[in-house]
Structure formats: C-alpha cells, structure tokens
C-alpha positions in Angstrom: 221.7 138.7 -43.5 223.1 141.9 -44.9 226.4 143.2 -43.4 224.9 146.5 -42.3 222.4 144.5 -40.1 225.3 143.1 -38.0 227.0 144.2 -34.9 230.6 143.9 -36.0 233.3 145.5 -33.9 234.5 144.5 -30.5 233.5 148.0 -29.2 229.9 147.5 -30.5 229.7 144.0 -28.9 231.0 145.4 -25.5 228.5 148.2 -25.6 225.6 145.7 -25.9 227.0 143.3 -23.4 227.6 146.1 -20.8 224.0 147.3 -21.2 223.0 144.7 -18.5 219.8 143.8 -20.4 219.5 140.2 -21.3 217.1 137.3 -21.7 218.4 133.8 -20.8 217.1 130.7 -22.5 218.5 127.2 -22.6 220.3 127.5 -26.0 220.9 131.3 -26.0 221.7 134.4 -24.0 220.2 137.3 -25.8 221.7 140.7 -24.8 220.0 143.9 -26.2 220.3 147.6 -26.1 218.5 150.4 -27.9 220.2 151.8 -31.0 220.1 155.0 -32.9 219.3 153.3 -36.2 215.8 152.7 -37.7 216.6 148.9 -38.0 217.8 146.1 -35.8 221.4 144.8 -35.8 222.5 141.4 -34.7 225.8 140.0 -33.4 226.4 136.3 -32.8 229.0 134.9 -30.4 229.9 131.2 -30.4 232.7 130.2 -28.0 235.3 127.6 -28.5 233.5 125.4 -26.0 231.0 124.6 -28.8 233.6 123.0 -31.1 236.2 123.8 -33.7 236.0 126.6 -36.2 233.9 124.7 -38.8 231.3 123.9 -36.1 231.2 127.5 -34.8 230.8 128.8 -38.3 227.9 126.4 -39.0 226.3 127.4 -35.7 226.5 131.1 -36.7 224.9 130.4 -40.1 222.1 128.5 -38.5 221.4 131.3 -36.0 221.4 133.8 -38.9 218.8 131.6 -40.7 216.8 131.5 -37.5 216.9 135.3 -37.2 215.7 135.7 -40.9 212.8 133.3 -40.2 211.8 135.1 -37.0 212.0 138.5 -38.8 209.6 137.2 -41.4 207.1 136.0 -38.8 206.9 138.9 -36.4 207.9 142.5 -35.7 211.2 142.8 -33.7 212.1 145.9 -31.6 214.7 148.2 -33.4 217.7 147.4 -31.2 221.2 146.0 -31.2 221.2 142.4 -30.2 224.1 140.0 -29.3 223.2 136.4 -29.3 225.5 134.2 -27.2 225.1 130.6 -28.2 225.3 128.0 -25.4 226.1 124.3 -25.5 222.5 123.3 -25.2 222.1 124.6 -28.8 223.9 121.5 -30.0 221.5 119.2 -28.3 218.3 120.6 -29.8 216.9 120.6 -33.3 216.8 123.7 -35.5 213.1 124.2 -35.0 213.3 123.9 -31.2 216.2 126.5 -31.2 214.2 128.8 -33.5 211.2 128.6 -31.2 213.4 129.5 -28.2 214.8 132.5 -30.1 211.3 133.6 -31.2 210.1 133.4 -27.6 213.1 135.5 -26.4 212.2 138.2 -28.9 208.6 138.1 -27.7 209.7 138.6 -24.1 211.8 141.6 -25.1 208.9 143.1 -27.0 206.7 142.7 -23.9 209.3 144.3 -21.7 209.7 147.2 -24.0 206.0 147.7 -24.2 205.7 147.7 -20.4 208.5 150.2 -20.2 206.9 152.5 -22.7 203.4 152.4 -21.1 
C-alpha cells in the first residue's frame, strides 16, 4: 500500500477515532470519517496485547494485504479508516479475517448510501 494512502500521524488517528463512527466485528474495530481527499486512507493499530513487535508487524502486513484484496473486489467509500486489530484476529484464518473486513466495508457503504438518500 502506498504511503500516501495511509493515516500516519497521531493527530490523524485521533481525529478518526474521535469521529464516533465505527463498525465492530470479531477480529476488527473499524473507525471511519469522511476526508477531503479523492481517495481512501487507512491506518492500522495493533496493540501489545497481540504479541511482540514481530507479531504486530506481521499482523499489520496481513491487514494491508487484506485491504488491497478488498479494494480489488469492490468500491470502498472515500474516507479515512483506522482498523484496530483485536485478539480474535489471531484465532481466525486469513480468508476468514478478509471476509470479516469486506463485510465491514459493505456495512459502511450501506450506511453512507442511507445517509445520502
């Protein structure tokens, strides 16, 4: 994932988290807020509860790969997203986690379509 497609700074993360819009699934909490860009940006948070640094880095890489796969399959709303990875992520397979992430994006799309109509 390109660097410009990432939510990077602490202030950007806080802005998304304080937006009070979220979707909760078993392996993820997906926070989102509308942005002023013409593309989506993603931030990934993996706490120390998930494991040591190598494990957390591996998790972030897997989530980035899932995002890439979901972006290829369907249209995602142009927003800033922060994906908080939960401990249930470790218990599921890659494809199960990817399906959960895809379903979360579909829920967001439905909510935004309802809001716009």
